[in-house]
PDB file of N, CA, C and O in Angstrom:
ATOM      1  N   MET A   1     105.011  98.831  92.587  1.00  0.00           N
ATOM      2  CA  MET A   1     106.317  99.271  92.560  1.00  0.00           C
ATOM      3  C   MET A   1     105.995 100.853  92.689  1.00  0.00           C
ATOM      4  O   MET A   1     105.110 101.503  92.134  1.00  0.00           O
ATOM      5  N   ARG A   2     107.097 101.304  93.692  1.00  0.00           N
ATOM      6  CA  ARG A   2     106.983 102.925  93.068  1.00  0.00           C
ATOM      7  C   ARG A   2     108.093 103.209  93.098  1.00  0.00           C
ATOM      8  O   ARG A   2     108.861 102.575  93.821  1.00  0.00           O
ATOM      9  N   VAL A   3     108.625 104.498  92.139  1.00  0.00           N
ATOM     10  CA  VAL A   3     109.747 104.760  92.059  1.00  0.00           C
ATOM     11  C   VAL A   3     109.714 106.457  92.622  1.00  0.00           C
ATOM     12  O   VAL A   3     109.012 107.457  92.472  1.00  0.00           O
ATOM     13  N   LEU A   4     111.169 105.964  93.481  1.00  0.00           N
ATOM     14  CA  LEU A   4     112.122 107.755  94.388  1.00  0.00           C
ATOM     15  C   LEU A   4     112.600 107.642  93.713  1.00  0.00           C
ATOM     16  O   LEU A   4     112.420 106.562  93.150  1.00  0.00           O
ATOM     17  N   GLY A   5     113.348 108.314  93.272  1.00  0.00           N
ATOM     18  CA  GLY A   5     114.074 108.611  92.174  1.00  0.00           C
ATOM     19  C   GLY A   5     114.657 108.676  91.653  1.00  0.00           C
ATOM     20  O   GLY A   5     114.473 109.563  90.820  1.00  0.00           O
ATOM     21  N   SER A   6     115.812 107.967  91.545  1.00  0.00           N
ATOM     22  CA  SER A   6     116.276 107.099  90.437  1.00  0.00           C
ATOM     23  C   SER A   6     116.368 105.111  91.314  1.00  0.00           C
ATOM     24  O   SER A   6     116.791 104.181  90.626  1.00  0.00           O
ATOM     25  N   LYS A   7     115.886 104.870  92.849  1.00  0.00           N
ATOM     26  CA  LYS A   7     115.156 103.881  92.562  1.00  0.00           C
ATOM     27  C   LYS A   7     114.166 103.218  92.821  1.00  0.00           C
ATOM     28  O   LYS A   7     113.097 103.723  93.165  1.00  0.00           O
ATOM     29  N   LEU A   8     114.391 101.863  92.682  1.00  0.00           N
ATOM     30  CA  LEU A   8     113.311 101.830  91.905  1.00  0.00           C
ATOM     31  C   LEU A   8     112.788 100.256  93.472  1.00  0.00           C
ATOM     32  O   LEU A   8     113.219  99.104  93.436  1.00  0.00           O
ATOM     33  N   ILE A   9     112.012 100.719  94.362  1.00  0.00           N
ATOM     34  CA  ILE A   9     111.327  99.938  95.052  1.00  0.00           C
ATOM     35  C   ILE A   9     109.916  98.995  95.384  1.00  0.00           C
ATOM     36  O   ILE A   9     108.856  99.374  95.881  1.00  0.00           O
ATOM     37  N   PHE A  10     110.386  97.389  94.836  1.00  0.00           N
ATOM     38  CA  PHE A  10     109.761  97.208  94.430  1.00  0.00           C
ATOM     39  C   PHE A  10     108.453  96.357  95.829  1.00  0.00           C
ATOM     40  O   PHE A  10     109.071  95.950  96.812  1.00  0.00           O
ATOM     41  N   PHE A  11     107.501  96.217  95.874  1.00  0.00           N
ATOM     42  CA  PHE A  11     106.652  95.593  96.829  1.00  0.00           C
ATOM     43  C   PHE A  11     106.081  94.325  96.832  1.00  0.00           C
ATOM     44  O   PHE A  11     104.853  94.404  96.803  1.00  0.00           O
ATOM     45  N   TYR A  12     106.628  92.861  96.863  1.00  0.00           N
ATOM     46  CA  TYR A  12     105.817  91.545  96.527  1.00  0.00           C
ATOM     47  C   TYR A  12     104.718  91.262  97.179  1.00  0.00           C
ATOM     48  O   TYR A  12     104.167  91.798  98.141  1.00  0.00           O
ATOM     49  N   ASN A  13     104.471  90.355  96.535  1.00  0.00           N
ATOM     50  CA  ASN A  13     102.638  90.204  97.237  1.00  0.00           C
ATOM     51  C   ASN A  13     102.903  89.631  98.535  1.00  0.00           C
ATOM     52  O   ASN A  13     102.163  90.064  99.418  1.00  0.00           O
ATOM     53  N   TYR A  14     103.779  88.755  98.898  1.00  0.00           N
ATOM     54  CA  TYR A  14     104.531  87.629  99.625  1.00  0.00           C
ATOM     55  C   TYR A  14     104.705  88.963 101.204  1.00  0.00           C
ATOM     56  O   TYR A  14     104.094  89.147 102.257  1.00  0.00           O
ATOM     57  N   ALA A  15     105.714  89.500 100.605  1.00  0.00           N
ATOM     58  CA  ALA A  15     106.099  90.489 101.752  1.00  0.00           C
ATOM     59  C   ALA A  15     104.871  91.479 101.837  1.00  0.00           C
ATOM     60  O   ALA A  15     104.487  91.166 102.964  1.00  0.00           O
ATOM     61  N   MET A  16     104.177  92.250 101.509  1.00  0.00           N
ATOM     62  CA  MET A  16     103.124  92.667 102.007  1.00  0.00           C
ATOM     63  C   MET A  16     102.014  92.178 103.094  1.00  0.00           C
ATOM     64  O   MET A  16     101.303  92.911 103.781  1.00  0.00           O
ATOM     65  N   ALA A  17     102.047  90.657 103.075  1.00  0.00           N
ATOM     66  CA  ALA A  17     100.915  89.452 103.526  1.00  0.00           C
ATOM     67  C   ALA A  17     101.998  89.000 105.071  1.00  0.00           C
ATOM     68  O   ALA A  17     101.638  87.986 105.668  1.00  0.00           O
ATOM     69  N   LYS A  18     103.230  89.751 105.621  1.00  0.00           N
ATOM     70  CA  LYS A  18     103.257  89.217 106.316  1.00  0.00           C
ATOM     71  C   LYS A  18     103.794  90.110 106.893  1.00  0.00           C
ATOM     72  O   LYS A  18     104.261  91.183 106.508  1.00  0.00           O
ATOM     73  N   LYS A  19     103.671  89.357 108.408  1.00  0.00           N
ATOM     74  CA  LYS A  19     103.029  90.472 110.099  1.00  0.00           C
ATOM     75  C   LYS A  19     104.673  90.929 110.717  1.00  0.00           C
ATOM     76  O   LYS A  19     105.680  90.629 110.077  1.00  0.00           O
ATOM     77  N   GLY A  20     104.722  91.539 111.781  1.00  0.00           N
ATOM     78  CA  GLY A  20     105.574  91.694 112.570  1.00  0.00           C
ATOM     79  C   GLY A  20     105.436  92.358 114.069  1.00  0.00           C
ATOM     80  O   GLY A  20     104.375  92.539 114.667  1.00  0.00           O
ATOM     81  N   LYS A  21     106.476  92.610 114.435  1.00  0.00           N
ATOM     82  CA  LYS A  21     106.506  92.664 115.355  1.00  0.00           C
ATOM     83  C   LYS A  21     107.657  93.634 116.278  1.00  0.00           C
ATOM     84  O   LYS A  21     108.336  93.079 117.142  1.00  0.00           O
ATOM     85  N   ILE A  22     107.774  94.850 116.054  1.00  0.00           N
ATOM     86  CA  ILE A  22     109.465  95.777 116.327  1.00  0.00           C
ATOM     87  C   ILE A  22     109.441  95.678 117.833  1.00  0.00           C
ATOM     88  O   ILE A  22     108.390  95.582 118.468  1.00  0.00           O
ATOM     89  N   THR A  23     110.715  95.707 118.410  1.00  0.00           N
ATOM     90  CA  THR A  23     110.906  96.071 119.352  1.00  0.00           C
ATOM     91  C   THR A  23     112.256  97.182 119.663  1.00  0.00           C
ATOM     92  O   THR A  23     113.317  96.928 119.092  1.00  0.00           O
ATOM     93  N   ILE A  24     112.195  98.117 120.362  1.00  0.00           N
ATOM     94  CA  ILE A  24     113.611  98.988 120.437  1.00  0.00           C
ATOM     95  C   ILE A  24     113.676  98.996 121.583  1.00  0.00           C
ATOM     96  O   ILE A  24     112.735  98.628 122.286  1.00  0.00           O
ATOM     97  N   ASP A  25     115.269  99.590 122.242  1.00  0.00           N
ATOM     98  CA  ASP A  25     115.717  98.950 123.103  1.00  0.00           C
ATOM     99  C   ASP A  25     115.655 100.777 123.135  1.00  0.00           C
ATOM    100  O   ASP A  25     116.376 101.343 122.313  1.00  0.00           O
ATOM    101  N   ARG A  26     114.544 101.911 124.359  1.00  0.00           N
ATOM    102  CA  ARG A  26     114.847 103.289 124.323  1.00  0.00           C
ATOM    103  C   ARG A  26     116.463 103.220 125.003  1.00  0.00           C
ATOM    104  O   ARG A  26     117.424 103.265 124.235  1.00  0.00           O
ATOM    105  N   GLU A  27     116.575 103.158 125.827  1.00  0.00           N
ATOM    106  CA  GLU A  27     118.000 103.743 126.239  1.00  0.00           C
ATOM    107  C   GLU A  27     119.312 103.498 125.008  1.00  0.00           C
ATOM    108  O   GLU A  27     120.049 104.353 124.517  1.00  0.00           O
ATOM    109  N   LEU A  28     119.271 102.095 124.766  1.00  0.00           N
ATOM    110  CA  LEU A  28     120.381 102.592 123.727  1.00  0.00           C
ATOM    111  C   LEU A  28     120.437 103.373 122.256  1.00  0.00           C
ATOM    112  O   LEU A  28     121.476 103.574 121.626  1.00  0.00           O
ATOM    113  N   CYS A  29     119.072 103.780 121.834  1.00  0.00           N
ATOM    114  CA  CYS A  29     118.731 104.738 120.783  1.00  0.00           C
ATOM    115  C   CYS A  29     119.548 105.872 121.014  1.00  0.00           C
ATOM    116  O   CYS A  29     119.590 106.344 122.150  1.00  0.00           O
ATOM    117  N   LYS A  30     120.123 106.313 120.204  1.00  0.00           N
ATOM    118  CA  LYS A  30     120.308 107.772 120.341  1.00  0.00           C
ATOM    119  C   LYS A  30     119.802 108.602 119.532  1.00  0.00           C
ATOM    120  O   LYS A  30     120.455 109.574 119.150  1.00  0.00           O
ATOM    121  N   GLY A  31     118.618 108.383 119.146  1.00  0.00           N
ATOM    122  CA  GLY A  31     117.334 109.203 117.732  1.00  0.00           C
ATOM    123  C   GLY A  31     118.498 109.660 116.757  1.00  0.00           C
ATOM    124  O   GLY A  31     118.887 110.827 116.819  1.00  0.00           O
ATOM    125  N   CYS A  32     118.970 108.914 116.004  1.00  0.00           N
ATOM    126  CA  CYS A  32     119.412 109.443 114.688  1.00  0.00           C
ATOM    127  C   CYS A  32     118.173 109.495 114.056  1.00  0.00           C
ATOM    128  O   CYS A  32     117.800 110.553 113.547  1.00  0.00           O
ATOM    129  N   LEU A  33     117.400 108.364 114.017  1.00  0.00           N
ATOM    130  CA  LEU A  33     116.057 108.667 113.390  1.00  0.00           C
ATOM    131  C   LEU A  33     116.107 107.994 111.684  1.00  0.00           C
ATOM    132  O   LEU A  33     115.334 108.233 110.755  1.00  0.00           O
ATOM    133  N   LEU A  34     117.480 106.970 111.726  1.00  0.00           N
ATOM    134  CA  LEU A  34     117.101 106.499 110.051  1.00  0.00           C
ATOM    135  C   LEU A  34     115.993 105.105 110.160  1.00  0.00           C
ATOM    136  O   LEU A  34     115.816 104.421 109.152  1.00  0.00           O
ATOM    137  N   CYS A  35     115.324 104.787 111.392  1.00  0.00           N
ATOM    138  CA  CYS A  35     114.628 103.859 110.746  1.00  0.00           C
ATOM    139  C   CYS A  35     113.527 104.361 110.637  1.00  0.00           C
ATOM    140  O   CYS A  35     112.584 103.575 110.543  1.00  0.00           O
ATOM    141  N   ILE A  36     113.346 105.302 110.621  1.00  0.00           N
ATOM    142  CA  ILE A  36     111.703 105.861 110.353  1.00  0.00           C
ATOM    143  C   ILE A  36     111.840 105.776 108.900  1.00  0.00           C
ATOM    144  O   ILE A  36     111.005 105.049 108.363  1.00  0.00           O
ATOM    145  N   ARG A  37     112.720 106.360 108.108  1.00  0.00           N
ATOM    146  CA  ARG A  37     112.818 107.121 107.026  1.00  0.00           C
ATOM    147  C   ARG A  37     113.496 105.516 106.591  1.00  0.00           C
ATOM    148  O   ARG A  37     113.837 105.642 105.415  1.00  0.00           O
ATOM    149  N   ALA A  38     113.760 104.359 106.969  1.00  0.00           N
ATOM    150  CA  ALA A  38     114.006 103.618 106.058  1.00  0.00           C
ATOM    151  C   ALA A  38     112.544 102.283 105.703  1.00  0.00           C
ATOM    152  O   ALA A  38     112.348 101.303 104.984  1.00  0.00           O
ATOM    153  N   CYS A  39     112.042 102.856 106.445  1.00  0.00           N
ATOM    154  CA  CYS A  39     110.188 102.190 107.313  1.00  0.00           C
ATOM    155  C   CYS A  39     109.092 102.178 105.924  1.00  0.00           C
ATOM    156  O   CYS A  39     108.213 103.037 105.862  1.00  0.00           O
ATOM    157  N   PRO A  40     109.233 101.167 104.879  1.00  0.00           N
ATOM    158  CA  PRO A  40     108.218 101.393 104.170  1.00  0.00           C
ATOM    159  C   PRO A  40     107.189 101.718 104.492  1.00  0.00           C
ATOM    160  O   PRO A  40     106.655 102.447 103.655  1.00  0.00           O
ATOM    161  N   VAL A  41     106.592 101.516 105.379  1.00  0.00           N
ATOM    162  CA  VAL A  41     104.848 101.514 106.034  1.00  0.00           C
ATOM    163  C   VAL A  41     104.777 102.422 106.594  1.00  0.00           C
ATOM    164  O   VAL A  41     103.660 102.874 106.846  1.00  0.00           O
ATOM    165  N   LYS A  42     105.775 102.986 106.967  1.00  0.00           N
ATOM    166  CA  LYS A  42     105.799 104.049 108.657  1.00  0.00           C
ATOM    167  C   LYS A  42     105.369 103.416 109.613  1.00  0.00           C
ATOM    168  O   LYS A  42     104.169 103.609 109.810  1.00  0.00           O
ATOM    169  N   VAL A  43     105.917 102.647 110.380  1.00  0.00           N
ATOM    170  CA  VAL A  43     105.259 101.962 111.675  1.00  0.00           C
ATOM    171  C   VAL A  43     105.857 102.798 112.500  1.00  0.00           C
ATOM    172  O   VAL A  43     105.260 102.712 113.573  1.00  0.00           O
ATOM    173  N   LEU A  44     106.937 103.757 112.592  1.00  0.00           N
ATOM    174  CA  LEU A  44     108.152 104.597 113.254  1.00  0.00           C
ATOM    175  C   LEU A  44     106.999 105.843 113.113  1.00  0.00           C
ATOM    176  O   LEU A  44     106.027 106.275 112.494  1.00  0.00           O
ATOM    177  N   GLU A  45     108.421 106.132 114.760  1.00  0.00           N
ATOM    178  CA  GLU A  45     108.194 107.749 114.487  1.00  0.00           C
ATOM    179  C   GLU A  45     108.990 108.201 116.220  1.00  0.00           C
ATOM    180  O   GLU A  45     108.982 107.629 117.310  1.00  0.00           O
ATOM    181  N   ALA A  46     109.425 109.119 115.862  1.00  0.00           N
ATOM    182  CA  ALA A  46     109.694 110.083 116.935  1.00  0.00           C
ATOM    183  C   ALA A  46     109.149 110.138 118.396  1.00  0.00           C
ATOM    184  O   ALA A  46     108.194 110.877 118.639  1.00  0.00           O
ATOM    185  N   ASP A  47     109.766 109.323 119.453  1.00  0.00           N
ATOM    186  CA  ASP A  47     109.511 109.689 120.669  1.00  0.00           C
ATOM    187  C   ASP A  47     109.434 111.322 121.085  1.00  0.00           C
ATOM    188  O   ASP A  47     110.204 112.162 120.619  1.00  0.00           O
ATOM    189  N   THR A  48     108.579 111.551 121.853  1.00  0.00           N
ATOM    190  CA  THR A  48     108.261 112.954 122.406  1.00  0.00           C
ATOM    191  C   THR A  48     108.634 113.226 124.022  1.00  0.00           C
ATOM    192  O   THR A  48     108.631 114.265 124.682  1.00  0.00           O
ATOM    193  N   GLU A  49     109.093 111.248 124.516  1.00  0.00           N
ATOM    194  CA  GLU A  49     110.072 111.881 124.677  1.00  0.00           C
ATOM    195  C   GLU A  49     110.779 111.223 125.337  1.00  0.00           C
ATOM    196  O   GLU A  49     110.639 110.008 125.473  1.00  0.00           O
ATOM    197  N   PRO A  50     112.378 112.454 126.289  1.00  0.00           N
ATOM    198  CA  PRO A  50     113.555 111.593 126.358  1.00  0.00           C
ATOM    199  C   PRO A  50     113.850 110.038 127.126  1.00  0.00           C
ATOM    200  O   PRO A  50     113.061 109.274 127.682  1.00  0.00           O
ATOM    201  N   ASN A  51     115.298 109.942 126.899  1.00  0.00           N
ATOM    202  CA  ASN A  51     115.535 108.527 127.000  1.00  0.00           C
ATOM    203  C   ASN A  51     116.586 109.221 128.331  1.00  0.00           C
ATOM    204  O   ASN A  51     116.916 110.404 128.404  1.00  0.00           O
ATOM    205  N   SER A  52     116.847 108.478 128.988  1.00  0.00           N
ATOM    206  CA  SER A  52     117.897 108.647 130.141  1.00  0.00           C
ATOM    207  C   SER A  52     119.141 109.923 129.693  1.00  0.00           C
ATOM    208  O   SER A  52     119.486 110.967 130.246  1.00  0.00           O
ATOM    209  N   SER A  53     119.443 109.436 128.803  1.00  0.00           N
ATOM    210  CA  SER A  53     120.683 110.501 127.969  1.00  0.00           C
ATOM    211  C   SER A  53     119.993 111.637 127.288  1.00  0.00           C
ATOM    212  O   SER A  53     120.831 112.434 126.866  1.00  0.00           O
ATOM    213  N   GLY A  54     119.079 111.906 127.097  1.00  0.00           N
ATOM    214  CA  GLY A  54     118.721 112.919 125.812  1.00  0.00           C
ATOM    215  C   GLY A  54     118.488 112.909 125.524  1.00  0.00           C
ATOM    216  O   GLY A  54     117.848 113.956 125.626  1.00  0.00           O
ATOM    217  N   SER A  55     118.127 112.352 124.625  1.00  0.00           N
ATOM    218  CA  SER A  55     118.072 111.994 123.230  1.00  0.00           C
ATOM    219  C   SER A  55     115.855 111.515 122.881  1.00  0.00           C
ATOM    220  O   SER A  55     114.949 111.305 123.687  1.00  0.00           O
ATOM    221  N   TYR A  56     115.873 111.536 121.739  1.00  0.00           N
ATOM    222  CA  TYR A  56     114.319 111.384 121.355  1.00  0.00           C
ATOM    223  C   TYR A  56     114.584 110.008 120.944  1.00  0.00           C
ATOM    224  O   TYR A  56     115.622 109.949 120.285  1.00  0.00           O
ATOM    225  N   PRO A  57     114.000 108.866 121.106  1.00  0.00           N
ATOM    226  CA  PRO A  57     113.712 107.392 120.425  1.00  0.00           C
ATOM    227  C   PRO A  57     113.049 107.409 119.561  1.00  0.00           C
ATOM    228  O   PRO A  57     112.049 108.115 119.690  1.00  0.00           O
ATOM    229  N   SER A  58     113.171 106.902 118.661  1.00  0.00           N
ATOM    230  CA  SER A  58     112.078 106.082 117.653  1.00  0.00           C
ATOM    231  C   SER A  58     110.971 105.317 118.950  1.00  0.00           C
ATOM    232  O   SER A  58     111.432 104.805 119.971  1.00  0.00           O
ATOM    233  N   LYS A  59     109.854 105.368 118.712  1.00  0.00           N
ATOM    234  CA  LYS A  59     108.585 104.189 118.683  1.00  0.00           C
ATOM    235  C   LYS A  59     108.279 103.593 117.772  1.00  0.00           C
ATOM    236  O   LYS A  59     108.387 104.217 116.717  1.00  0.00           O
ATOM    237  N   ALA A  60     107.845 102.388 117.686  1.00  0.00           N
ATOM    238  CA  ALA A  60     106.271 102.245 117.102  1.00  0.00           C
ATOM    239  C   ALA A  60     105.087 102.216 117.236  1.00  0.00           C
ATOM    240  O   ALA A  60     104.594 101.331 117.935  1.00  0.00           O
ATOM    241  N   VAL A  61     104.257 103.205 116.587  1.00  0.00           N
ATOM    242  CA  VAL A  61     103.182 103.542 117.191  1.00  0.00           C
ATOM    243  C   VAL A  61     101.570 103.038 115.812  1.00  0.00           C
ATOM    244  O   VAL A  61     100.405 103.169 116.188  1.00  0.00           O
ATOM    245  N   GLN A  62     101.908 102.516 114.365  1.00  0.00           N
ATOM    246  CA  GLN A  62     101.418 101.968 114.184  1.00  0.00           C
ATOM    247  C   GLN A  62     101.851 100.523 113.992  1.00  0.00           C
ATOM    248  O   GLN A  62     102.243 100.089 112.908  1.00  0.00           O
ATOM    249  N   VAL A  63     101.722  99.521 115.541  1.00  0.00           N
ATOM    250  CA  VAL A  63     102.400  98.433 114.958  1.00  0.00           C
ATOM    251  C   VAL A  63     101.648  97.298 113.803  1.00  0.00           C
ATOM    252  O   VAL A  63     102.127  96.340 113.195  1.00  0.00           O
ATOM    253  N   GLU A  64     100.667  97.721 113.818  1.00  0.00           N
ATOM    254  CA  GLU A  64      99.424  96.700 113.039  1.00  0.00           C
ATOM    255  C   GLU A  64     100.347  96.940 111.756  1.00  0.00           C
ATOM    256  O   GLU A  64     100.754  95.798 111.545  1.00  0.00           O
ATOM    257  N   LYS A  65     100.771  97.552 111.023  1.00  0.00           N
ATOM    258  CA  LYS A  65     100.877  97.813 110.112  1.00  0.00           C
ATOM    259  C   LYS A  65     102.912  96.601 109.817  1.00  0.00           C
ATOM    260  O   LYS A  65     103.468  95.803 109.063  1.00  0.00           O
ATOM    261  N   CYS A  66     103.057  97.225 110.820  1.00  0.00           N
ATOM    262  CA  CYS A  66     104.566  96.691 110.276  1.00  0.00           C
ATOM    263  C   CYS A  66     104.234  94.795 109.257  1.00  0.00           C
ATOM    264  O   CYS A  66     103.405  93.896 109.405  1.00  0.00           O
ATOM    265  N   ILE A  67     105.256  94.990 108.437  1.00  0.00           N
ATOM    266  CA  ILE A  67     105.180  94.170 107.122  1.00  0.00           C
ATOM    267  C   ILE A  67     106.666  92.931 107.910  1.00  0.00           C
ATOM    268  O   ILE A  67     106.631  91.774 107.492  1.00  0.00           O
ATOM    269  N   ALA A  68     107.720  93.261 108.876  1.00  0.00           N
ATOM    270  CA  ALA A  68     108.923  92.520 109.177  1.00  0.00           C
ATOM    271  C   ALA A  68     110.117  92.706 108.009  1.00  0.00           C
ATOM    272  O   ALA A  68     111.149  92.042 108.104  1.00  0.00           O
ATOM    273  N   CYS A  69     109.922  93.616 106.942  1.00  0.00           N
ATOM    274  CA  CYS A  69     111.243  93.838 106.014  1.00  0.00           C
ATOM    275  C   CYS A  69     112.195  94.111 106.849  1.00  0.00           C
ATOM    276  O   CYS A  69     113.180  94.507 106.227  1.00  0.00           O
ATOM    277  N   GLY A  70     112.403  94.077 108.262  1.00  0.00           N
ATOM    278  CA  GLY A  70     113.861  94.198 108.558  1.00  0.00           C
ATOM    279  C   GLY A  70     114.692  95.453 107.683  1.00  0.00           C
ATOM    280  O   GLY A  70     115.920  95.395 107.614  1.00  0.00           O
ATOM    281  N   ASN A  71     114.126  96.301 107.189  1.00  0.00           N
ATOM    282  CA  ASN A  71     114.744  97.515 106.823  1.00  0.00           C
ATOM    283  C   ASN A  71     115.416  98.630 108.320  1.00  0.00           C
ATOM    284  O   ASN A  71     116.594  98.970 108.433  1.00  0.00           O
ATOM    285  N   CYS A  72     114.565  98.909 109.054  1.00  0.00           N
ATOM    286  CA  CYS A  72     114.946  99.679 110.226  1.00  0.00           C
ATOM    287  C   CYS A  72     115.689  99.125 111.157  1.00  0.00           C
ATOM    288  O   CYS A  72     116.395  99.887 111.818  1.00  0.00           O
ATOM    289  N   TYR A  73     115.740  97.147 111.557  1.00  0.00           N
ATOM    290  CA  TYR A  73     116.799  97.136 111.439  1.00  0.00           C
ATOM    291  C   TYR A  73     118.189  97.027 111.155  1.00  0.00           C
ATOM    292  O   TYR A  73     119.078  97.042 112.006  1.00  0.00           O
ATOM    293  N   GLU A  74     118.378  96.892 109.662  1.00  0.00           N
ATOM    294  CA  GLU A  74     119.168  96.960 109.060  1.00  0.00           C
ATOM    295  C   GLU A  74     120.336  97.886 109.051  1.00  0.00           C
ATOM    296  O   GLU A  74     121.535  97.622 108.962  1.00  0.00           O
ATOM    297  N   VAL A  75     119.571  99.308 109.191  1.00  0.00           N
ATOM    298  CA  VAL A  75     120.010 100.602 109.679  1.00  0.00           C
ATOM    299  C   VAL A  75     120.021 101.312 110.769  1.00  0.00           C
ATOM    300  O   VAL A  75     120.050 102.543 110.766  1.00  0.00           O
ATOM    301  N   CYS A  76     119.998 100.597 111.792  1.00  0.00           N
ATOM    302  CA  CYS A  76     120.248 101.181 112.946  1.00  0.00           C
ATOM    303  C   CYS A  76     121.876 100.868 113.309  1.00  0.00           C
ATOM    304  O   CYS A  76     122.428  99.768 113.299  1.00  0.00           O
ATOM    305  N   PRO A  77     122.474 102.206 113.635  1.00  0.00           N
ATOM    306  CA  PRO A  77     123.817 101.952 113.698  1.00  0.00           C
ATOM    307  C   PRO A  77     123.369 101.392 115.620  1.00  0.00           C
ATOM    308  O   PRO A  77     123.349 100.543 116.511  1.00  0.00           O
ATOM    309  N   ASP A  78     123.254 101.967 115.411  1.00  0.00           N
ATOM    310  CA  ASP A  78     122.976 101.335 117.571  1.00  0.00           C
ATOM    311  C   ASP A  78     122.555  99.849 118.121  1.00  0.00           C
ATOM    312  O   ASP A  78     122.505  99.421 119.274  1.00  0.00           O
ATOM    313  N   VAL A  79     122.245  99.166 116.750  1.00  0.00           N
ATOM    314  CA  VAL A  79     121.393  97.643 117.214  1.00  0.00           C
ATOM    315  C   VAL A  79     120.253  97.973 118.306  1.00  0.00           C
ATOM    316  O   VAL A  79     119.956  97.083 119.102  1.00  0.00           O
ATOM    317  N   CYS A  80     119.833  98.783 118.347  1.00  0.00           N
ATOM    318  CA  CYS A  80     118.534  98.896 119.575  1.00  0.00           C
ATOM    319  C   CYS A  80     117.176  98.084 118.923  1.00  0.00           C
ATOM    320  O   CYS A  80     116.287  97.902 119.755  1.00  0.00           O
ATOM    321  N   ILE A  81     116.925  97.623 117.687  1.00  0.00           N
ATOM    322  CA  ILE A  81     116.307  97.320 116.873  1.00  0.00           C
ATOM    323  C   ILE A  81     115.580  95.988 117.284  1.00  0.00           C
ATOM    324  O   ILE A  81     116.455  95.487 117.990  1.00  0.00           O
ATOM    325  N   GLU A  82     114.565  95.123 117.290  1.00  0.00           N
ATOM    326  CA  GLU A  82     114.501  94.095 117.528  1.00  0.00           C
ATOM    327  C   GLU A  82     113.571  93.132 116.089  1.00  0.00           C
ATOM    328  O   GLU A  82     112.655  92.547 116.667  1.00  0.00           O
ATOM    329  N   VAL A  83     113.504  92.824 114.678  1.00  0.00           N
ATOM    330  CA  VAL A  83     112.220  92.443 113.991  1.00  0.00           C
ATOM    331  C   VAL A  83     111.821  91.457 114.800  1.00  0.00           C
ATOM    332  O   VAL A  83     112.551  90.878 115.605  1.00  0.00           O
ATOM    333  N   PHE A  84     110.280  91.171 114.546  1.00  0.00           N
ATOM    334  CA  PHE A  84     110.160  89.402 114.643  1.00  0.00           C
ATOM    335  C   PHE A  84     109.010  89.641 113.409  1.00  0.00           C
ATOM    336  O   PHE A  84     108.419  90.650 113.022  1.00  0.00           O
ATOM    337  N   GLU A  85     108.983  88.134 112.960  1.00  0.00           N
ATOM    338  CA  GLU A  85     107.760  87.739 112.544  1.00  0.00           C
ATOM    339  C   GLU A  85     106.493  87.281 112.744  1.00  0.00           C
ATOM    340  O   GLU A  85     106.182  87.331 113.933  1.00  0.00           O
ATOM    341  N   LEU A  86     105.905  86.983 112.244  1.00  0.00           N
ATOM    342  CA  LEU A  86     104.328  86.078 113.295  1.00  0.00           C
ATOM    343  C   LEU A  86     104.078  86.083 112.338  1.00  0.00           C
ATOM    344  O   LEU A  86     103.001  85.607 111.979  1.00  0.00           O
TER     345      LEU A  86
END
């Protein structure tokens, strides 16, 4: 259990044992980066290359750490993230 401000975040053993895969549609992403802040295991970061609209989308950099929690998918306003449980 971790305490962040006034919120309690619980990590259950079953969730930590899950593995996941994330895909991000670079062209749909507007670069709000909400998914980066929502990821509990820091799988995502901002890309250094802009997409065709000039935004810097998120990208998965540590894909082996993904636990398929779906937090990034839930906060994405552009619906450009897919999360798969492996």
